[in-house]
C-alpha positions in Angstrom: 11.3 5.1 -9.7 7.7 3.7 -9.3 6.4 6.2 -11.2 8.4 4.9 -14.3 7.4 1.4 -13.8 3.5 2.4 -13.7 4.1 4.3 -16.9 5.5 1.4 -18.6 2.7 -0.8 -17.4 0.1 1.9 -18.3 1.2 3.7 -21.6 -2.4 5.4 -22.1 -3.0 6.2 -18.5 -4.3 9.9 -18.1 -2.0 11.7 -15.9 -3.5 14.3 -13.3 -1.9 17.1 -10.9 -1.2 15.9 -7.3 -3.2 18.2 -5.3 -1.6 19.9 -2.2 -4.0 17.9 0.1 -2.8 14.6 -1.1 1.0 15.7 -0.3 -0.4 17.2 3.0 -2.4 14.0 3.9 1.2 11.9 3.4 3.1 14.3 5.3 0.8 14.4 8.0 1.0 10.5 8.4 4.7 11.0 9.0 5.9 9.3 5.8 9.7 9.9 5.4 10.0 12.1 2.5 11.6 9.7 0.0 8.0 7.8 0.1 6.1 11.0 -0.2 7.9 12.1 -3.4 8.0 8.4 -4.7 4.2 8.5 -4.2 3.3 12.0 -5.5 5.9 11.5 -8.2 3.0 10.6 -10.4 -0.9 11.3 -10.5 -3.5 9.3 -12.4 -7.0 9.7 -12.2 -7.8 5.8 -11.6 -6.3 2.9 -10.3 -3.0 1.8 -12.3 -1.7 -1.6 -12.5 1.9 -2.7 -11.9 2.1 -6.3 -12.5 -0.5 -8.2 -10.2 -1.2 -5.0 -8.3 -3.2 -1.9 -8.5 -1.9 1.2 -7.0 -4.6 3.8 -5.8 -4.8 7.1 -7.1 -2.8 9.6 -5.0 -5.3 12.4 -4.7 -7.7 9.8 -3.4 -5.6 8.2 -0.7 -7.2 10.2 2.0 -10.7 9.4 0.9 -9.9 5.9 0.6 -8.2 5.3 4.0 -11.1 7.3 5.8 -14.1 5.6 4.3 -16.0 2.9 6.5 -14.2 -0.5 5.4 -10.7 1.0 5.6 -10.8 3.4 8.5 -10.5 0.6 11.0 -6.8 -0.2 9.6 -6.2 3.5 9.2 -6.8 4.2 12.5 -4.7 1.6 13.6 -2.0 3.1 11.5 -2.0 1.2 8.3 -2.2 3.4 5.2 -3.5 1.6 2.3 -1.9 2.4 -1.0 -2.6 -0.3 -3.5 -4.5 -3.5 -4.0 -3.4 -7.1 -4.7 -4.5 -9.6 -7.6 -7.4 -11.1 -5.3 -8.4 -8.0 -3.8 -6.2 -7.6 -0.6 -5.3 -4.0 0.4 -1.6 -3.5 0.2 -0.5 -0.9 3.2 2.3 1.0 4.8 2.5 0.3 8.3 3.0 3.7 9.7 4.8 2.4 12.8 7.6 0.7 11.2 7.1 1.9 7.2 7.2 -1.6 6.2 4.8 -2.9 3.6 1.9 -5.4 4.8 -1.0 -6.9 3.4 -4.4 -6.7 4.9 -6.7 -10.0 4.3 -9.5 -8.6 2.5 -12.0 -11.4 3.2 -11.5 -11.0 6.7 -12.6 -7.1 6.4 -16.3 -7.6 6.1 -17.7 -10.1 8.9 -16.2 -8.4 11.9 -15.8 -4.7 11.1 -16.0 -3.7 14.8 -13.2 -6.0 15.9 -9.8 -5.6 13.9 -7.2 -7.8 15.4 -3.7 -7.6 13.8 -4.4 -11.3 12.8 -6.2 -9.6 9.7 -2.6 -8.1 8.9 0.3 -9.9 7.3 3.6 -7.8 8.1 6.5 -8.3 5.7 9.9 -6.8 6.6 10.1 -5.0 3.0 10.4 -1.6 2.8 8.1 0.4 0.5 11.0 0.4 -2.3 12.0 -3.1 -1.7 8.3 -4.0 -2.1 7.9 -2.4 -5.4 11.1 -3.8 -6.9 10.1 -7.2 -5.7 6.9 -6.8 -7.6 8.6 -6.0 -11.0 11.6 -8.1 -10.5 10.6 -11.2 -8.9 8.2 -13.5 -11.0 7.1 -15.3 -7.9 6.3 -12.3 -5.7 3.3 -12.7 -3.3 0.1 -11.5 -5.2 -2.1 -11.5 -1.9 -2.1 -11.9 1.7 -2.1 -15.9 1.5 0.7 -16.0 -1.0 2.8 -13.7 1.2 2.0 -15.8 4.4 3.2 -19.0 2.5 6.2 -17.6 1.3 7.2 -15.6 4.5 5.1 -16.7 7.1 3.5 -14.5 9.9 6.0 -11.7 11.0 5.0 -9.9 14.1 4.4 -5.8 13.7 7.8 -4.5 14.0 8.2 -1.6 16.5 10.9 0.3 14.9 11.2 2.2 11.9 12.7 0.8 8.8 15.5 2.7 6.9 14.4 3.5 3.8 
């Protein structure tokens, strides 16, 4: 589903094979098989646009999430998979499998102290989030936009049905 949407937005994109290490990384994080299949259905060598978002290359997700800037969130079980219009990372909360935004302008000043205040949780599943991106012209493009629309939700403790 997501692959078709990305292909429409990027007709000249160069597809690449998804490597086993990428699939293993996603499975190792406990993602539901439906999400793993959706993420690995396509592989590109660069970030791909989807409306006001950019989806990270699947073969680079492990290196992205373990680099110094993103590692504090990954350790807290947020898997960055995309970025919003203003640079806010879009992540899957690995505890609930719901989508969230990370306030990018808060990532730099206090890298050693990462409170959940820097994360804007949504009640959207992976699939609901991406369907909202393509079907709702007023879908939030960054964390501030999402906060204005949905307010501040707590971190959900139970896993969402996908």
